[in-house]
Steps between C-alpha positions, in 0.01 A plus 500: 500500500839335526800593712826472305851478618777594263774238483797730453405800700720515809249728673218247452225749417151344471330584177122465479353466154129568487340366185133382458232543243402820668855627538697366203879475540659639183848574643544245778373199304692194609678689780649238730578249235879489485483405138269780402782723376590252221398555142335149470269580801416846365406367166303192615324648801481872455435556120861617478587727192156464351452881551836566337397304187182696486663838550769441234221466243366846595631835397704672770241782523223239536694344800518843671121555438428164667703601806304834506174309489615288800536818709799348674685745728851470592566286811828657594341782713380789279209312342549663158305341213732245336360512143531879503857480626595265212339742253741766604793310333597695195487335158749497216495784241634496137788716628587301812475137622505485874638250743232424764543326837265340754628481849335295770537617860560192716691696768233436767625690799183662649460381861193275533500400126599156387276419200737531206745242655211244508418560134871466407534183703189323385389654168807655332383379158179703535714812546719404204194459282362828611843667413504359153141613433574848627817529297300399195247763579760770535741360235780475757749228420687500842365477851684519831383346826646707768483262794589543870855370551405305818260285300778273394297186483240677297757620258621153445146377451417793254813439295410130473139593390651734232715221369191273468304787321784551258528123428128484409510813279317735737803724505759586231527651152185351347249409768270225390563596137332833538794706386514683828806461718558571868768427761469529884805590712507455875683777701564470868452807716735601773262516796381868497131573582522813283554289193138398514434856372501468115765758415736397778453142371595616147822666632583187685433287193742717306771444757474843666410616846136408596355847523176633352508708188347840436168462310426586220623340288297196605622140432256460208689774322855445643554203730750221498822593312330816379233301308113478539420267793195365674529373853255246645474318837526120511133454610376735221690319221403159632134596474533548131465132381174444701358817343556363145380149596166626632472819297533858617128563544452187702801590724350847550197338663718392790541751787330835493450764232827663409673253734485177304637154566666325783803605695724323755464644849784448732353468850746509794529612863261405773282243313441130543563418129758740352582449136387565145139536402407540131164671496287718275548870565236670712455245788471670839826522701307353803405186303859443390643544848239340725337245271781382272805565720312399822534827693752557778661186640398574858165668439638839582348809336661638182648839567655589162531371148749602237289423175763525223854430614708687754482835299119521526326732751344284770135405570364468853223263608233729361626454145476124464180522282704639223475310163854407393533664162716787393226772507323394818833493693606834367162653589556378856826686512753229435620302192461141391869506407676164468208311665684440826247482785676530839287452797586636849294403813418704810831407676705676236680820601443749223802701589725198469323402171539843353872523607574165334341613178679837497829333579455280196437799267784699657740214430374439139495869389750531214595840632457682169221735617557718811137483628502127507864447609484753784127472573491129553801503730345786707169311524686195619694702762185662643313172512791328665513778758125440575547129517773539751283707724681820423243664273348842521149599421624743228655191325160398378427836341848500348439155345162622358670801347781292339279273293373781256865612468602142385204355318481621133838665505716209393591343166332172599227388730729375782449824700128465460523133602671595827248782572178301432517249788658745739250779439201260516628329816554841670138612406324177589700401812627841633396408854753218503784743397381741765499226762859414426598861541299593809525173696845380375342158445323312235125517479479123430454316828792289610743644247790725627703740288827336612394158350395671184841671461673170552313339214634753239 
């Protein structure tokens, strides 16, 4: 295990890459090497573009079947099978030749999630190779990378990597003499969390307001610029080259049944070694937090864990035995989401934590749907009242009644994302909320409501 400091990151996050014979690093290979992003390093040390050469010799349908064999599920949050998603792209007919697009979602805005930026910083060529393979499979000749606008240094690095790929014939009109052509265009986002939702992203890409679209039609039928479009996450598309190097069947042996491969877990909060851990799916949450990330820095008990980014319903200390794969986390009542594991120790005020999350969603709501626009603001107002020591006991019942009136009633999952953590915190830690209301003080020893308000 090696701790890695990024050279250009002003926030100086520590990234921890975990790669051994037991836990192979497929996405974070070479992370920490400041030259790892260059084409020469990718070709000589990481078998760069070997998978592309192999895939270009295959029929597009065979490429999709190999992806289905791998059982790779999307790493952006939903966990939908990648090969199946690619197969939805419509094909040309004698009557009509289609323009198809691939869009990569690099608008990483989920609190507690910072994996895509590491892939972009250290392994951009692996993502580029995956994009070209995917475009060949779906016969798309243009791909867009919609990237978070604040990632300026990553945009510069990605553009330089694209120039290297073009110069070597990995991009362009006739890639490696195969007759297949593909171009990749980088598009900077404007800093809206809602543009992580695929249809809001497409609106933004087209130069329109970043608001979710009514579905159907789904992007595979009518996406970017009215044409068939597939949208993949950075981590998902960067996993494609390793699948073709090792074979889909071999890749499927990693992880658990129906949850194949490795994924990059983002561990943050109250742990000794916060960072990125690339691990096979299915390892217990307790092992990731306490064995790999070292547990809490001061030895305090864990009170709460958000297992899949800030929009996931929370776990309490009784849920730490959960295997970290899509199905097991869902069966426990939460979601694996973006892989962001946020650990909160026993000194955390759950009222304050809940308020901060809801304030984020109220701020980031695009305002298009009334339940989300009004509901998130009302939840923030009520929680703020409780945090200030002005809450009423009926506020808790009101919050509980609000969540089913928001979740499932909006065009996109942002309303659900706000309700998930709030509803689960209220159910698992209701006593803390009641203590704020009845005693006009925080249940956490030594913390006053006044100091909490001053921190906002």
